[in-house]
C-alpha positions in Angstrom: 18.9 -93.4 8.4 19.7 -95.8 11.1 18.5 -93.5 14.0 15.2 -92.7 12.3 14.8 -96.7 11.5 15.4 -97.4 15.3 12.8 -95.1 16.3 10.4 -96.6 13.8 11.1 -100.0 14.9 10.9 -99.2 18.3 7.4 -97.6 18.3 5.7 -100.2 16.1 7.0 -102.9 18.7 6.6 -100.8 21.4 3.0 -100.8 20.5 2.4 -104.1 20.6 3.8 -104.2 24.4 1.4 -105.4 27.0 0.8 -102.8 29.7 0.1 -98.8 29.7 -0.8 -96.7 32.5 -4.7 -96.0 33.5 -5.3 -92.9 35.3 -8.5 -94.8 37.4 -5.5 -97.1 38.4 -2.6 -96.5 40.9 0.6 -97.8 39.3 3.1 -100.4 40.4 6.5 -99.6 39.5 8.6 -102.9 38.7 12.2 -103.1 40.2 13.6 -104.1 36.4 15.9 -101.3 35.7 16.8 -102.9 32.4 17.2 -100.9 29.0 13.8 -100.2 27.1 13.6 -102.6 24.4 11.1 -103.9 22.4 10.3 -106.6 24.2 9.8 -104.3 27.7 8.8 -101.1 26.8 5.5 -99.3 27.9 5.9 -96.2 26.1 2.9 -97.2 24.3 4.4 -96.8 20.5 3.9 -93.5 18.9 1.2 -92.1 21.5 3.2 -89.1 22.6 3.9 -88.6 19.4 0.2 -88.5 18.5 -0.6 -86.0 21.5 1.9 -83.8 20.8 1.0 -83.2 17.1 -2.4 -82.7 17.9 -1.1 -80.0 20.3 1.0 -78.0 18.6 -1.7 -78.1 15.6 -4.3 -76.7 18.7 -2.4 -74.5 19.9 -3.3 -71.3 17.8 -6.2 -71.8 19.0 -5.7 -71.6 22.6 -2.5 -70.2 24.1 -0.1 -70.5 21.2 2.9 -70.3 23.6 1.9 -72.1 26.5 0.2 -74.7 24.7 2.7 -75.1 21.8 5.4 -75.9 24.6 3.1 -79.0 25.9 3.1 -80.1 22.2 6.5 -80.1 21.7 7.6 -81.2 25.3 5.5 -84.8 24.4 7.3 -85.2 21.2 10.8 -84.5 23.2 9.7 -86.5 25.7 9.1 -89.7 23.2 12.6 -89.1 21.9 14.3 -88.7 24.9 13.0 -91.9 26.1 13.9 -93.8 22.6 17.3 -92.0 21.9 18.6 -92.7 25.4 17.2 -96.2 25.9 15.7 -95.1 28.9 14.8 -98.0 31.7 11.2 -99.3 32.2 10.7 -97.5 35.1 11.7 -94.3 33.9 9.4 -94.5 30.9 6.6 -95.3 32.8 7.1 -92.4 35.1 7.6 -90.1 32.2 4.2 -91.9 30.6 2.8 -91.4 34.1 3.0 -87.7 34.2 1.2 -87.0 30.8 -1.5 -89.2 31.6 -1.9 -87.0 35.1 -1.5 -83.7 33.3 -2.0 -83.3 29.9 -3.1 -86.0 27.6 -6.7 -86.3 29.0 -6.9 -82.3 28.2 -9.2 -80.9 25.4 -5.3 -79.7 24.3 -4.9 -83.5 23.1 -7.8 -84.2 21.5 -7.6 -86.5 18.6 -8.5 -84.4 14.9 -10.8 -86.2 12.6 -9.5 -89.0 10.2 -8.3 -87.8 7.2 -6.2 -88.2 3.7 -2.7 -87.3 4.1 -1.1 -83.8 3.1 1.4 -85.1 0.6 3.0 -81.3 0.8 2.7 -81.1 4.8 6.5 -81.2 5.0 7.0 -78.4 2.9 4.4 -76.3 3.7 5.7 -76.4 7.4 9.5 -75.7 6.4 8.0 -72.4 4.4 6.0 -71.5 7.2 9.4 -71.7 9.1 11.2 -69.5 6.3 8.7 -67.4 5.9 10.6 -65.6 9.2 13.9 -66.3 8.1 16.2 -64.1 9.5 14.2 -62.5 12.4 14.7 -63.8 16.0 11.2 -64.5 16.7 10.0 -65.3 21.0 13.9 -67.1 21.6 13.5 -69.4 18.2 10.3 -71.3 19.0 8.9 -71.1 15.4 12.0 -73.1 14.7 11.9 -75.4 17.9 8.6 -76.3 17.0 9.3 -76.2 13.4 11.5 -79.4 14.1 9.4 -81.0 16.4 6.1 -80.9 13.8 8.4 -81.9 10.8 9.8 -84.7 13.0 6.6 -86.1 14.4 4.9 -86.1 10.8 7.6 -88.1 9.6 7.4 -90.5 12.7 4.0 -90.5 11.6 3.1 -89.3 7.9 -0.9 -91.1 9.0 -1.3 -87.8 10.9 -0.1 -85.1 8.3 -4.0 -84.5 7.7 -4.5 -81.2 6.3 -6.1 -79.8 9.7 -3.3 -80.5 11.5 -0.9 -79.5 9.2 -2.8 -76.3 8.8 -2.7 -75.6 12.8 1.0 -76.2 13.1 1.7 -74.0 10.2 -0.3 -71.0 12.0 1.5 -72.2 15.0 4.5 -70.9 13.5 3.6 -67.9 12.3 1.9 -66.8 15.8 5.5 -65.9 16.9 6.5 -62.0 17.2 9.8 -60.6 17.0 11.9 -60.7 20.4 15.2 -58.5 21.2 15.5 -58.6 17.5 18.5 -56.9 17.3 21.7 -57.1 15.0 24.1 -60.2 14.9 27.5 -59.7 16.3 29.3 -60.3 12.9 32.2 -62.4 14.8 29.5 -64.7 15.9 29.8 -67.2 12.9 28.5 -70.9 14.1 29.6 -73.5 12.1 26.8 -75.0 9.3 24.2 -76.9 11.0 25.0 -80.0 8.8 28.1 -80.2 10.2 26.6 -81.5 13.6 29.9 -82.4 15.4 31.1 -79.0 15.0 27.6 -76.9 15.3 26.5 -79.1 18.6 29.8 -78.2 19.9 29.6 -74.9 19.2 25.8 -74.4 20.6 27.0 -76.8 23.9 29.6 -74.6 24.5 27.5 -71.4 24.1 25.5 -73.3 26.6 27.7 -73.9 29.1 28.9 -70.3 29.4 25.3 -68.9 29.4 24.8 -70.8 32.3 27.7 -69.2 34.8 26.4 -65.8 32.8 22.8 -66.2 33.7 23.6 -67.4 37.7 20.9 -66.2 39.8 18.9 -65.0 37.0 17.1 -68.3 35.9 18.6 -70.2 32.9 16.1 -70.0 30.2 18.6 -68.6 28.1 20.9 -71.7 28.8 18.1 -73.8 27.7 17.0 -72.3 24.9 20.2 -72.0 23.4 19.9 -75.9 23.5 16.7 -76.3 22.1 17.1 -73.6 19.4 20.5 -74.7 18.5 19.5 -78.5 18.4 16.3 -77.8 16.5 18.6 -76.8 13.3 21.2 -79.5 13.9 18.2 -82.0 13.7 16.6 -80.1 10.8 19.8 -80.5 8.8 20.2 -84.5 10.1 16.7 -84.8 8.5 17.8 -83.1 5.4 16.3 -80.4 5.7 19.4 -78.0 5.5 17.7 -75.0 3.7 15.6 -74.5 6.4 18.0 -74.5 9.1 20.1 -72.3 7.6 17.3 -70.3 6.5 17.5 -69.4 10.8 21.1 -68.6 10.7 20.9 -65.3 11.1 18.1 -65.5 13.6 20.5 -68.1 15.9 22.8 -65.7 15.6 21.0 -62.8 17.2 20.1 -65.5 20.0 23.8 -66.0 20.9 24.6 -62.4 20.5 21.8 -61.7 22.9 23.2 -64.3 25.5 26.5 -63.1 25.3 25.6 -59.8 26.7 24.5 -61.7 30.0 21.5 -60.5 32.2 19.7 -57.0 31.0 19.5 -53.9 33.7 15.9 -54.8 35.6 15.4 -58.7 34.4 14.0 -60.3 37.2 16.3 -62.1 39.8 15.7 -66.1 40.1 17.1 -68.5 42.7 19.4 -70.9 41.2 18.9 -75.0 41.3 20.3 -76.1 44.3 23.2 -78.8 43.2 22.0 -82.6 42.4 23.5 -85.6 41.1 19.8 -86.8 39.6 19.6 -86.5 35.9 16.4 -86.7 33.6 17.8 -90.0 32.6 16.8 -91.7 35.8 13.8 -92.5 37.2 14.1 -91.1 40.6 14.6 -87.5 38.8 11.2 -87.9 37.9 9.2 -89.2 41.0 11.2 -86.2 43.2 9.7 -83.7 40.7 6.2 -84.5 41.6 3.1 -85.5 40.0 2.1 -81.2 39.2 5.7 -79.8 38.5 5.8 -79.8 34.2 5.3 -76.1 34.0 4.9 -75.8 30.3 7.0 -78.6 29.0 11.0 -77.3 29.5 11.6 -79.8 31.8 11.2 -82.6 28.6 12.6 -80.1 25.9 15.7 -79.2 27.5 17.1 -82.4 28.5 16.5 -83.8 24.8 18.1 -81.4 23.4 21.2 -81.7 25.8 21.6 -84.8 25.6 20.9 -85.1 21.7 23.8 -82.3 21.5 26.2 -84.3 23.6 25.7 -87.6 21.1 26.2 -85.3 18.0 29.1 -83.8 19.8 31.3 -86.3 20.9 33.8 -84.4 22.9 33.9 -86.3 26.4 36.0 -83.0 28.1 32.8 -80.9 27.4 30.2 -83.3 28.6 32.1 -83.6 32.0 32.2 -79.4 31.9 28.5 -79.5 31.4 27.6 -82.3 33.5 28.8 -80.5 36.2 26.6 -77.8 36.4 23.6 -79.6 34.4 21.3 -79.5 37.1 21.0 -75.6 37.0 19.3 -76.3 33.6 17.0 -79.4 34.7 
């Protein structure tokens, strides 16, 4: 409850803050690197959540997979900024990247105003539970469902029938992927046990980084985002929906533990770097047009959220030594 209150209070106060990034004017970044507070934030309230929910709801009408990623990435970016109390320069740079890329697009355009659907959260949860036990495209049905539920809880006025229907259609769009039988020995802790579950997920991600060296880090990155979405659902009180994905998550862990499959495409590893997404320099060095489909925001949000819940300094140090591979 305290974390949710902090997010709501931050968003309400931030929306009153002066400033904002205009595409027609060049950005002048301040030298101040003080933490984001209600006095100095330029996150423009819940704007990224609003844009993200619009994108998630419109994605099934466009490219459900890529555009769904973009919607979830905007919500992830908002939470990354708030939960990690990123400094002003970092927040402004992240905001600028969205203004330069996705915010002006059709994907993010507002829906007509309407009454709130009182069963919005339930409908999204049931859409997720409909795929119970099936591993669907790396768990994106769970990842996007969690982001939508989180967004609707933070901005309940946006849970209009059109958006809710769009989100549910998106979740049901995902198809089975490597839906193999799970290894019976893979038994993650209950997702409601956020410390134990977070440690399990982070350890699996750590070993996946090593296992998939030379083959890209999508498996490790999605271990973070898939696993974190289930922990976050449980933390919001939606334990039943989180646990409905247990078998699918066990299947994903089974797949990742097998390592690269014959014929998998090799991908050059990232060069070692001490830059991390909680610093403005990281976002500046990426350039203005390197957002991809949004993993650059979703991976770090899942990573830092799980680390905060896990409360394990040794595991945190182990991961930080190679986190450049997934960032």
